[in-house]
ZAFIFI-963011 format. One record per atom (N, C-alpha, C): residue number from 1; residue in three letters; x, y, z; atom name. Coordinates in steps of 0.2 Angstrom, whole numbers, m for minus. Each point is the difference from the previous one (the first is absolute). Layout:
  num  residu     xx     yy     zz  atome
  NUM     ALA      X      Y      Z     CA
...
This chain:
  num  residu     xx     yy     zz  atome
    1     MET    510    413    886      N
    1     MET      6      4      4     CA
    1     MET      2     m4      5      C
    2     TYR      7      0      1      N
    2     TYR      3     m4      5     CA
    2     TYR      3      5      6      C
    3     TYR     m2     m4      6      N
    3     TYR      3      3      6     CA
    3     TYR      7     m3      2      C
    4     LYS      5      5      2      N
    4     LYS      6     m3      2     CA
    4     LYS      0      0      7      C
    5     ILE      1     m6      3      N
    5     ILE      0      0      8     CA
    5     ILE      7     m1      3      C
    6     SER      1      4      5      N
    6     SER      6     m1      4     CA
    6     SER     m1     m1      8      C
    7     ARG      5     m3      2      N
    7     ARG      0     m1      7     CA
    7     ARG      7      0      3      C
    8     ASN      1      5      5      N
    8     ASN      7      1      2     CA
    8     ASN      5      1     m4      C
    9     GLY     m2      4     m6      N
    9     GLY      5      1     m6     CA
    9     GLY      1     m5     m5      C
   10     ASN     m3     m6      2      N
   10     ASN      0     m5     m5     CA
   10     ASN     m7     m1     m4      C
   11     SER      1     m1     m7      N
   11     SER     m5     m1     m5     CA
   11     SER     m3     m6      1      C
   12     LEU     m7      0      0      N
   12     LEU     m4     m7      1     CA
   12     LEU     m3     m1     m6      C
   13     GLY      1      4     m5      N
   13     GLY     m2     m2     m7     CA
   13     GLY     m5      6     m2      C
   14     GLU     m3     m2     m6      N
   14     GLU     m6      4     m3     CA
   14     GLU     m6     m4     m1      C
   15     TYR     m6      4      3      N
   15     TYR     m6     m4      0     CA
   15     TYR     m5      5     m3      C
   16     THR     m6     m5     m3      N
   16     THR     m6      4     m3     CA
   16     THR     m4      1      7      C
   17     GLU     m5      5     m1      N
   17     GLU     m4      1      6     CA
   17     GLU     m4     m7      3      C
   18     GLU     m1     m3     m5      N
   18     GLU     m3     m7      2     CA
   18     GLU      4     m4      4      C
   19     GLN      6     m1     m3      N
   19     GLN      6     m4      3     CA
   19     GLN      2      3      7      C
   20     LEU      0      6      1      N
   20     LEU      1      4      6     CA
   20     LEU     m5     m2      6      C
   21     ASN     m6      0     m3      N
   21     ASN     m6     m2      5     CA
   21     ASN      1     m7      3      C
   22     LEU      2     m4     m5      N
   22     LEU      2     m7      3     CA
   22     LEU      5     m1      4      C
   23     HIS      6      4      0      N
   23     HIS      5     m1      4     CA
   23     HIS     m1      5      6      C
   24     ILE     m4      4      0      N
   24     ILE     m2      4      6     CA
   24     ILE     m4     m5      5      C
   25     ALA     m4     m4     m4      N
   25     ALA     m5     m4      4     CA
   25     ALA      4     m6      2      C
   26     ASN      5     m2     m3      N
   26     ASN      4     m7      3     CA
   26     ASN      6      3      5      C
   27     GLY      0      6      0      N
   27     GLY      5      3      5     CA
   27     GLY      7      1     m3      C
   28     SER      2     m2     m6      N
   28     SER      6      0     m3     CA
   28     SER      3      8     m2      C
   29     ILE     m5      4     m1      N
   29     ILE      0      7      0     CA
   29     ILE     m3      3      6      C
   30     LEU      4      4      3      N
   30     LEU     m3      3      6     CA
   30     LEU     m2      7     m1      C
   31     LEU     m5      3      4      N
   31     LEU     m3      6     m1     CA
   31     LEU      5      5      1      C
   32     THR      6     m1      4      N
   32     THR      5      4      1     CA
   32     THR      5      0     m5      C
   33     ASP      0     m4     m5      N
   33     ASP      5      0     m6     CA
   33     ASP     m1      6     m4      C
   34     TYR      4      2     m5      N
   34     TYR     m1      6     m4     CA
   34     TYR     m2     m2     m7      C
   35     ALA     m3      4     m3      N
   35     ALA     m3     m1     m7     CA
   35     ALA      2      6     m4      C
   36     TRP      1     m1     m6      N
   36     TRP      0      5     m6     CA
   36     TRP     m2     m2     m7      C
   37     LYS     m3      4     m3      N
   37     LYS     m1     m2     m7     CA
   37     LYS      1      6     m4      C
   38     GLN      1     m1     m6      N
   38     GLN      1      6     m5     CA
   38     GLN     m5      5      0      C
   39     GLY      1      6      1      N
   39     GLY     m4      6      1     CA
   39     GLY     m1      2      7      C
   40     MET      3     m4      5      N
   40     MET      0      3      7     CA
   40     MET      6      3      1      C
   41     ALA     m1      6      4      N
   41     ALA      7      4      2     CA
   41     ALA      5     m4      5      C
   42     ASN     m3     m3      5      N
   42     ASN      4     m3      5     CA
   42     ASN     m3     m7      2      C
   43     TRP      5     m4      3      N
   43     TRP     m2     m6      3     CA
   43     TRP     m5      1      5      C
   44     VAL     m5     m4      2      N
   44     VAL     m5      1      5     CA
   44     VAL     m1     m8      3      C
   45     LYS     m2      0      6      N
   45     LYS     m2     m5      3     CA
   45     LYS     m5     m4     m3      C
   46     VAL      0     m6      0      N
   46     VAL     m5     m4     m4     CA
   46     VAL     m8      1      3      C
   47     ALA      0      1      6      N
   47     ALA     m6      2      3     CA
   47     ALA     m3      7     m2      C
   48     GLU      4      4     m3      N
   48     GLU     m2      7     m3     CA
   48     GLU     m3     m1     m7      C
   49     LEU      1     m6     m3      N
   49     LEU     m2      0     m7     CA
   49     LEU     m8     m1     m1      C
   50     GLY     m3     m1      6      N
   50     GLY     m8     m1     m1     CA
   50     GLY     m2     m7     m3      C
   51     ILE      5     m4      0      N
   51     ILE     m2     m6     m3     CA
   51     ILE     m4     m5      6      C
   52     THR     m6     m2     m2      N
   52     THR     m3     m4      6     CA
   52     THR      1     m9     m2      C
   53     PRO      4     m2      4      N
   53     PRO      2     m7     m1     CA
   53     PRO     m7     m4      2      C
   54     PRO      0     m7     m3      N
   54     PRO     m6     m3      0     CA
   54     PRO      0     m3      8      C
   55     PRO     m5     m2      3      N
   55     PRO      0     m3      7     CA
   55     PRO      4     m5      1      C
   56     PRO      3     m2      5      N
   56     PRO      4     m6      1     CA
   56     PRO     m4     m6     m1      C
   57     PRO      3     m5     m2      N
   57     PRO     m3     m7      0     CA
   57     PRO     m4     m2      7      C
   58     ALA     m5     m4     m1      N
   58     ALA     m3     m3      6     CA
   58     ALA      5     m4      3      C
   59     PRO     m1     m1      7      N
   59     PRO      4     m4      4     CA
   59     PRO      0     m7     m3      C
   60     GLY      6     m3     m1      N
   60     GLY      0     m7     m2     CA
   60     GLY      1     m1     m7      C
   61     TYR     m1      6     m4      N
   61     TYR      1      0     m8     CA
   61     TYR      7      3     m1      C
   62     SER      4     m3     m4      N
   62     SER      6      2     m3     CA
   62     SER     m1      1     m7      C
   63     THR      3      5     m2      N
   63     THR      0      3     m8     CA
   63     THR      5     m5     m3      C
   64     PRO      0     m2     m7      N
   64     PRO      4     m4     m3     CA
   64     PRO      7      4     m1      C
   65     ALA      0      6      0      N
   65     ALA      7      3      0     CA
   65     ALA      4     m2      6      C
   66     SER     m3      1      6      N
   66     SER      4     m2      6     CA
   66     SER      1     m7      0      C
   67     ASN     m2     m4     m3      N
   67     ASN      2     m7      1     CA
   67     ASN      6     m2     m6      C
   68     ARG      2      5     m4      N
   68     ARG      5     m1     m4     CA
   68     ARG      7      0      3      C
   69     ILE      4     m5     m1      N
   69     ILE      7      0      3     CA
   69     ILE      5      2     m6      C
   70     PHE      6      1      4      N
   70     PHE      5      3     m6     CA
   70     PHE     m2      6     m4      C
   71     LYS     m3      4      4      N
   71     LYS     m2      6     m4     CA
   71     LYS      6      5     m2      C
   72     ASN      5      0      5      N
   72     ASN      6      4     m1     CA
   72     ASN      6     m4      3      C
   73     PRO      2     m6     m3      N
   73     PRO      4     m4      4     CA
   73     PRO      7      2      2      C
   74     PHE      2      6     m4      N
   74     PHE      7      3      1     CA
   74     PHE      0      6      4      C
   75     SER     m6      2      2      N
   75     SER     m1      6      4     CA
   75     SER      1     m2      7      C
   76     PHE      3      6      3      N
   76     PHE      1     m1      8     CA
   76     PHE     m6      4      3      C
   77     ASN     m5      1     m3      N
   77     ASN     m5      5      3     CA
   77     ASN     m7     m5      1      C
   78     GLY     m3      1      5      N
   78     GLY     m6     m4      2     CA
   78     GLY      1     m6      4      C
   79     ARG     m6     m4      0      N
   79     ARG      0     m6      5     CA
   79     ARG     m3     m6     m4      C
   80     ILE      3     m6      2      N
   80     ILE     m3     m6     m4     CA
   80     ILE     m2     m4      6      C
   81     ARG     m4     m5     m2      N
   81     ARG     m2     m6      5     CA
   81     ARG      5     m5      1      C
   82     ARG     m1     m4      4      N
   82     ARG      4     m6      2     CA
   82     ARG      1     m5     m7      C
   83     SER     m7     m1     m2      N
   83     SER      0     m4     m6     CA
   83     SER      5      2     m6      C
   84     GLU     m1      7     m2      N
   84     GLU      4      2     m4     CA
   84     GLU      8      0      1      C
   85     TYR      1      1      6      N
   85     TYR      7      0      3     CA
   85     TYR      2     m8     m1      C
   86     ALA     m4     m4      2      N
   86     ALA      2     m8     m1     CA
   86     ALA      1     m1     m7      C
   87     ILE     m3      2     m5      N
   87     ILE      0     m2     m7     CA
   87     ILE      6      3     m3      C
   88     SER      1      6      3      N
   88     SER      6      4     m2     CA
   88     SER      7     m3      1      C
   89     TRP      0     m3      7      N
   89     TRP      5     m4      2     CA
   89     TRP      2     m6     m4      C
   90     ILE     m5     m3     m2      N
   90     ILE      1     m6     m5     CA
   90     ILE      2      1     m6      C
   91     ILE     m3      5     m3      N
   91     ILE      2      3     m7     CA
   91     ILE      7      2      0      C
   92     LEU      2      4      6      N
   92     LEU      7      2      0     CA
   92     LEU      6     m5      0      C
   93     HIS     m2     m5      4      N
   93     HIS      5     m6      1     CA
   93     HIS      0     m4     m7      C
   94     VAL     m6     m1     m3      N
   94     VAL      0     m4     m6     CA
   94     VAL      4      4     m5      C
   95     LEU     m2      7     m1      N
   95     LEU      4      4     m5     CA
   95     LEU      8      0      1      C
   96     THR      1      0      6      N
   96     THR      7      1      2     CA
   96     THR      4     m7     m1      C
   97     ILE     m3     m6      0      N
   97     ILE      3     m5     m1     CA
   97     ILE      1     m1     m8      C
   98     ILE     m6      3     m4      N
   98     ILE      1     m1     m7     CA
   98     ILE      5      5     m2      C
   99     ILE      1      6      2      N
   99     ILE      4      5     m2     CA
   99     ILE      8     m3      2      C
  100     LEU      1     m3      5      N
  100     LEU      6     m3      2     CA
  100     LEU      3     m6     m5      C
  101     VAL     m5     m4     m2      N
  101     VAL      1     m5     m4     CA
  101     VAL      2      3     m8      C
  102     ILE     m4      5     m2      N
  102     ILE      1      2     m6     CA
  102     ILE      7      5      1      C
  103     ALA      1      3      5      N
  103     ALA      7      4      1     CA
  103     ALA      6     m3      0      C
  104     SER     m1     m7      2      N
  104     SER      6     m4      0     CA
  104     SER      3     m2     m8      C
  105     THR     m5      1     m4      N
  105     THR      2     m1     m8     CA
  105     THR      1      7     m3      C
  106     PHE     m4      4      2      N
  106     PHE      0      7     m3     CA
  106     PHE      1      5      6      C
  107     PRO      7      2      2      N
  107     PRO      0      4      6     CA
  107     PRO     m3      6      0      C
  108     LEU      0      4     m5      N
  108     LEU     m4      6      0     CA
  108     LEU     m7     m1      2      C
  109     PHE     m2     m5     m1      N
  109     PHE     m7     m1      3     CA
  109     PHE     m1      0      7      C
  110     GLY      5      1      4      N
  110     GLY      1      1      6     CA
  110     GLY     m3      6      3      C
  111     PHE      1      5     m4      N
  111     PHE     m3      6      1     CA
  111     PHE     m8      0      1      C
  112     ALA     m3     m5     m2      N
  112     ALA     m8      0      1     CA
  112     ALA     m1     m1      8      C
  113     LEU      5     m2      3      N
  113     LEU      0     m1      8     CA
  113     LEU     m2      7      3      C
  114     ILE      2      5     m3      N
  114     ILE     m2      7      2     CA
  114     ILE     m7      1      1      C
  115     ALA     m4     m2     m6      N
  115     ALA     m7      1      0     CA
  115     ALA     m3     m4      5      C
  116     SER      2     m6      1      N
  116     SER     m2     m5      5     CA
  116     SER      1      2      8      C
  117     VAL      5      2      0      N
  117     VAL      2      4      7     CA
  117     VAL     m5      6      1      C
  118     TRP      0      3     m4      N
  118     TRP     m5      7      0     CA
  118     TRP     m7     m2      1      C
  119     PHE     m3     m6     m4      N
  119     PHE     m6     m2      1     CA
  119     PHE     m1     m3      8      C
  120     GLY      4     m3      2      N
  120     GLY      0     m3      7     CA
  120     GLY      0      5      6      C
  121     LEU      4      5     m1      N
  121     LEU      1      6      5     CA
  121     LEU     m7      4      0      C
  122     ALA     m2      2     m6      N
  122     ALA     m7      3     m1     CA
  122     ALA     m6     m4      3      C
  123     GLN      0     m6     m1      N
  123     GLN     m6     m3      2     CA
  123     GLN      1     m1      8      C
  124     ALA      6     m1      3      N
  124     ALA      1     m1      7     CA
  124     ALA     m1      7      3      C
  125     THR      2      5     m3      N
  125     THR     m1      7      3     CA
  125     THR     m8      2      0      C
  126     LYS     m4     m2     m5      N
  126     LYS     m7      1      0     CA
  126     LYS     m4     m4      5      C
  127     ARG      3     m6      1      N
  127     ARG     m3     m5      6     CA
  127     ARG      1      4      7      C
  128     CYS      6      2      0      N
  128     CYS      2      4      7     CA
  128     CYS     m5      5      1      C
  129     HIS     m1      4     m6      N
  129     HIS     m5      6      0     CA
  129     HIS     m7     m2      3      C
  130     ASP     m2     m7     m2      N
  130     ASP     m6     m2      2     CA
  130     ASP      0     m1      7      C
  131     LEU      5     m1      3      N
  131     LEU      0      0      8     CA
  131     LEU      2      6      3      C
  132     GLY      0      6     m4      N
  132     GLY      1      6      3     CA
  132     GLY      7      1      1      C
  133     LEU      5     m3     m3      N
  133     LEU      7      0      1     CA
  133     LEU      4      3     m6      C
  134     MET      5      3      1      N
  134     MET      5      2     m5     CA
  134     MET      3     m6     m2      C
  135     GLY      2      0     m8      N
  135     GLY      3     m5     m2     CA
  135     GLY      6     m3      2      C
  136     ILE      3      5      3      N
  136     ILE      7     m2      3     CA
  136     ILE      0     m5      5      C
  137     ALA     m7     m1      3      N
  137     ALA      0     m5      5     CA
  137     ALA      1     m7     m2      C
  138     MET      1     m1     m7      N
  138     MET      1     m7     m3     CA
  138     MET      7     m2      2      C
  139     ILE      5      4      2      N
  139     ILE      7     m1      1     CA
  139     ILE      0     m4      7      C
  140     ILE     m5      0      4      N
  140     ILE      0     m4      6     CA
  140     ILE      0     m7     m1      C
  141     PRO      5     m4      3      N
  141     PRO      0     m7     m2     CA
  141     PRO     m7     m5      1      C
  142     PHE     m2     m4     m5      N
  142     PHE     m5     m3      0     CA
  142     PHE     m7      4     m1      C
  143     PHE      1      6     m1      N
  143     PHE     m6      5      0     CA
  143     PHE     m4     m1     m6      C
  144     ILE      3     m2     m6      N
  144     ILE     m2     m1     m6     CA
  144     ILE     m5     m7      1      C
  145     LEU      1     m4      4      N
  145     LEU     m4     m7      1     CA
  145     LEU     m6      3      4      C
  146     TRP      2      4      4      N
  146     TRP     m6      2      4     CA
  146     TRP     m6      4     m5      C
  147     LEU      3      3     m4      N
  147     LEU     m6      3     m5     CA
  147     LEU     m5     m5     m3      C
  148     PHE      2     m6     m1      N
  148     PHE     m5     m5     m2     CA
  148     PHE     m6     m1      5      C
  149     PHE      1      1      6      N
  149     PHE     m5     m1      4     CA
  149     PHE     m4      5      4      C
  150     ALA      4      6      0      N
  150     ALA     m3      6      5     CA
  150     ALA     m6      3     m4      C
  151     GLU     m6      1      3      N
  151     GLU     m5      3     m2     CA
  151     GLU      1      8     m1      C
  152     GLY     m2      3     m6      N
  152     GLY      1      7     m2     CA
  152     GLY     m4      4      4      C
  153     ASN      2      7      1      N
  153     ASN     m4      4      3     CA
  153     ASN     m7      1     m3      C
  154     LEU     m6      0      5      N
  154     LEU     m6      1     m3     CA
  154     LEU     m1      7     m2      C
  155     GLY     m3      1     m6      N
  155     GLY     m2      7     m2     CA
  155     GLY      6      3     m3      C
  156     PRO     m1      6     m3      N
  156     PRO      6      4     m3     CA
  156     PRO      6      2      5      C
  157     ASN      5     m1     m2      N
  157     ASN      6      3      5     CA
  157     ASN      4      6     m4      C
  158     LYS      5      2      2      N
  158     LYS      4      6     m4     CA
  158     LYS      3     m3     m6      C
  159     TYR      0     m7     m2      N
  159     TYR      3     m3     m6     CA
  159     TYR     m5      0     m5      C
  160     GLY     m7      0      2      N
  160     GLY     m6     m1     m5     CA
  160     GLY     m5     m4      2      C
  161     PRO     m5      0     m3      N
  161     PRO     m6     m5      1     CA
  161     PRO      1     m6      2      C
  162     ASP     m4     m3      4      N
  162     ASP      0     m8      2     CA
  162     ASP     m1     m4     m7      C
  163     PRO      5     m4     m2      N
  163     PRO     m1     m4     m6     CA
  163     PRO     m6     m5      1      C
  164     LYS     m3     m1      6      N
  164     LYS     m6     m4      1     CA
  164     LYS     m6      4      0      C
  165     ASN      1      7     m1      N
  165     ASN     m6      4      0     CA
  165     ASN     m4      0      7      C
  166     ARG      4     m1      6      N
  166     ARG     m4     m1      6     CA
  166     ARG      1      7      3      C
  167     GLN     m5      3      4      N
  167     GLN     m1      5      3     CA
  167     GLN      0      0      7      C
  168     LYS      3      5      4      N
  168     LYS     m1      0      7     CA
  168     LYS     m7      3      3      C
  169     LEU     m2     m4      4      N
  169     LEU     m6      3      3     CA
  169     LEU      0      5      5      C
Protein backbone atom coordinates (compact mmCIF):
# COMPACT_ATOMS: atom_id res chain seq x y z
CA MET A 1 0.00 0.00 0.00
CA TYR A 2 1.33 3.44 -0.91
CA TYR A 3 1.12 6.57 1.22
CA LYS A 4 0.50 9.85 -0.59
CA ILE A 5 2.47 12.64 1.03
CA SER A 6 1.67 16.36 0.85
CA ARG A 7 3.39 19.50 2.13
CA ASN A 8 1.74 22.94 1.96
CA GLY A 9 -0.82 21.58 -0.50
CA ASN A 10 1.85 20.22 -2.88
CA SER A 11 2.18 16.50 -3.56
CA LEU A 12 5.55 15.01 -2.64
CA GLY A 13 4.71 11.66 -4.23
CA GLU A 14 3.68 8.16 -3.19
CA TYR A 15 5.80 5.99 -0.91
CA THR A 16 5.76 2.53 0.60
CA GLU A 17 6.12 2.38 4.37
CA GLU A 18 9.79 1.39 3.96
CA GLN A 19 10.46 4.31 1.60
CA LEU A 20 8.59 6.63 3.95
CA ASN A 21 10.85 5.53 6.84
CA LEU A 22 13.96 6.34 4.82
CA HIS A 23 12.67 9.77 3.77
CA ILE A 24 11.66 10.62 7.33
CA ALA A 25 15.13 9.58 8.53
CA ASN A 26 16.96 11.75 5.96
CA GLY A 27 14.62 14.71 6.56
CA SER A 28 13.11 14.96 3.08
CA ILE A 29 9.71 14.07 4.57
CA LEU A 30 8.85 15.92 7.75
CA LEU A 31 6.69 14.67 10.61
CA THR A 32 4.51 17.77 10.01
CA ASP A 33 3.78 16.74 6.38
CA TYR A 34 0.44 15.12 5.66
CA ALA A 35 -0.14 11.50 4.60
CA TRP A 36 -3.05 9.51 3.22
CA LYS A 37 -3.50 5.99 1.91
CA GLN A 38 -6.44 4.03 0.62
CA GLY A 39 -8.83 3.19 3.41
CA MET A 40 -8.07 6.29 5.50
CA ALA A 41 -10.93 8.76 6.01
CA ASN A 42 -8.76 11.89 6.16
CA TRP A 43 -5.23 13.15 5.68
CA VAL A 44 -3.18 12.95 8.90
CA LYS A 45 0.21 14.27 9.92
CA VAL A 46 3.02 11.83 9.23
CA ALA A 47 3.79 11.85 12.96
CA GLU A 48 0.33 10.35 13.62
CA LEU A 49 0.95 7.30 11.40
CA GLY A 50 2.86 5.50 14.12
CA ILE A 51 5.74 4.79 11.76
CA THR A 52 9.04 4.55 13.58
CA PRO A 53 11.88 5.73 11.36
CA PRO A 54 15.29 4.12 11.75
CA PRO A 55 17.78 6.01 13.90
CA PRO A 56 19.77 8.73 12.14
CA PRO A 57 23.16 7.77 10.73
CA ALA A 58 26.17 8.02 13.00
CA PRO A 59 28.10 11.32 12.81
CA GLY A 60 30.39 11.42 9.80
CA TYR A 61 28.40 8.73 7.97
CA SER A 62 26.48 9.70 4.87
CA THR A 63 23.93 7.52 3.15
CA PRO A 64 24.33 6.74 -0.56
CA ALA A 65 21.03 8.43 -1.40
CA SER A 66 22.26 11.68 0.15
CA ASN A 67 25.26 11.70 -2.17
CA ARG A 68 23.18 11.44 -5.33
CA ILE A 69 23.27 14.57 -7.41
CA PHE A 70 20.65 15.72 -9.88
CA LYS A 71 17.86 13.94 -8.00
CA ASN A 72 15.28 16.46 -9.30
CA PRO A 73 17.18 18.78 -11.66
CA PHE A 74 14.10 20.66 -12.93
CA SER A 75 12.45 21.08 -9.51
CA PHE A 76 12.61 24.38 -7.61
CA ASN A 77 12.21 22.60 -4.24
CA GLY A 78 15.01 21.55 -1.91
CA ARG A 79 18.69 22.35 -1.52
CA ILE A 80 21.87 21.48 -3.41
CA ARG A 81 25.57 21.62 -2.56
CA ARG A 82 28.12 23.92 -4.18
CA SER A 83 29.57 21.02 -6.18
CA GLU A 84 26.20 20.15 -7.76
CA TYR A 85 25.66 23.82 -8.56
CA ALA A 86 29.10 24.07 -10.22
CA ILE A 87 28.50 20.92 -12.29
CA SER A 88 25.05 22.27 -13.23
CA TRP A 89 26.61 25.54 -14.36
CA ILE A 90 29.06 23.72 -16.64
CA ILE A 91 26.35 21.44 -18.07
CA LEU A 92 24.03 24.40 -18.62
CA HIS A 93 26.58 26.36 -20.62
CA VAL A 94 27.78 23.39 -22.69
CA LEU A 95 24.18 22.44 -23.53
CA THR A 96 23.31 26.04 -24.38
CA ILE A 97 26.20 26.26 -26.84
CA ILE A 98 25.18 22.94 -28.43
CA ILE A 99 21.55 24.04 -28.68
CA LEU A 100 22.52 27.37 -30.27
CA VAL A 101 24.74 25.63 -32.85
CA ILE A 102 21.97 23.17 -33.78
CA ALA A 103 19.33 25.93 -33.74
CA SER A 104 21.34 27.92 -36.29
CA THR A 105 20.53 25.12 -38.78
CA PHE A 106 17.17 24.01 -37.38
CA PRO A 107 15.48 27.11 -35.88
CA LEU A 108 12.70 25.17 -34.14
CA PHE A 109 15.35 23.46 -32.02
CA GLY A 110 15.75 26.83 -30.31
CA PHE A 111 12.77 25.90 -28.14
CA ALA A 112 15.15 23.55 -26.31
CA LEU A 113 16.59 26.71 -24.74
CA ILE A 114 13.45 26.87 -22.59
CA ALA A 115 14.42 23.60 -20.87
CA SER A 116 17.99 24.83 -20.54
CA VAL A 117 16.92 28.09 -18.88
CA TRP A 118 14.45 26.21 -16.60
CA PHE A 119 17.26 23.86 -15.51
CA GLY A 120 19.58 26.79 -14.73
CA LEU A 121 16.94 28.68 -12.75
CA ALA A 122 15.91 25.57 -10.79
CA GLN A 123 19.49 24.73 -9.82
CA ALA A 124 20.28 28.35 -8.83
CA THR A 125 17.08 28.52 -6.76
CA LYS A 126 17.99 25.34 -4.87
CA ARG A 127 21.47 26.73 -4.24
CA CYS A 128 19.85 29.89 -2.80
CA HIS A 129 17.72 27.61 -0.60
CA ASP A 130 20.90 25.98 0.74
CA LEU A 131 21.88 29.43 2.01
CA GLY A 132 18.44 29.93 3.58
CA LEU A 133 17.42 32.47 0.93
CA MET A 134 14.52 32.70 -1.48
CA GLY A 135 15.38 31.94 -5.10
CA ILE A 136 14.59 35.51 -6.15
CA ALA A 137 17.91 36.52 -4.53
CA MET A 138 19.65 35.42 -7.73
CA ILE A 139 18.56 38.64 -9.47
CA ILE A 140 21.13 40.54 -7.40
CA PRO A 141 24.08 41.37 -9.71
CA PHE A 142 26.93 38.84 -9.43
CA PHE A 143 25.01 36.88 -6.77
CA ILE A 144 25.03 33.76 -8.97
CA LEU A 145 28.82 33.79 -8.84
CA TRP A 146 28.75 34.07 -5.04
CA LEU A 147 26.70 30.85 -4.96
CA PHE A 148 29.84 28.96 -6.03
CA PHE A 149 31.71 29.96 -2.87
CA ALA A 150 29.20 30.46 -0.04
CA GLU A 151 28.91 27.69 2.53
CA GLY A 152 25.33 26.42 2.93
CA ASN A 153 23.35 26.54 6.17
CA LEU A 154 24.34 23.93 8.73
CA GLY A 155 21.58 21.39 9.33
CA PRO A 156 18.04 21.51 8.00
CA ASN A 157 16.40 24.83 7.14
CA LYS A 158 12.90 25.75 5.94
CA TYR A 159 13.77 24.55 2.43
CA GLY A 160 14.79 21.02 3.40
CA PRO A 161 17.50 18.87 4.94
CA ASP A 162 21.18 19.72 4.70
CA PRO A 163 22.51 18.13 1.48
CA LYS A 164 25.72 17.28 3.38
CA ASN A 165 23.74 15.59 6.20
CA ARG A 166 25.33 17.89 8.80
CA GLN A 167 23.46 18.53 12.04
CA LYS A 168 23.48 21.49 14.39
CA LEU A 169 24.82 20.67 17.83
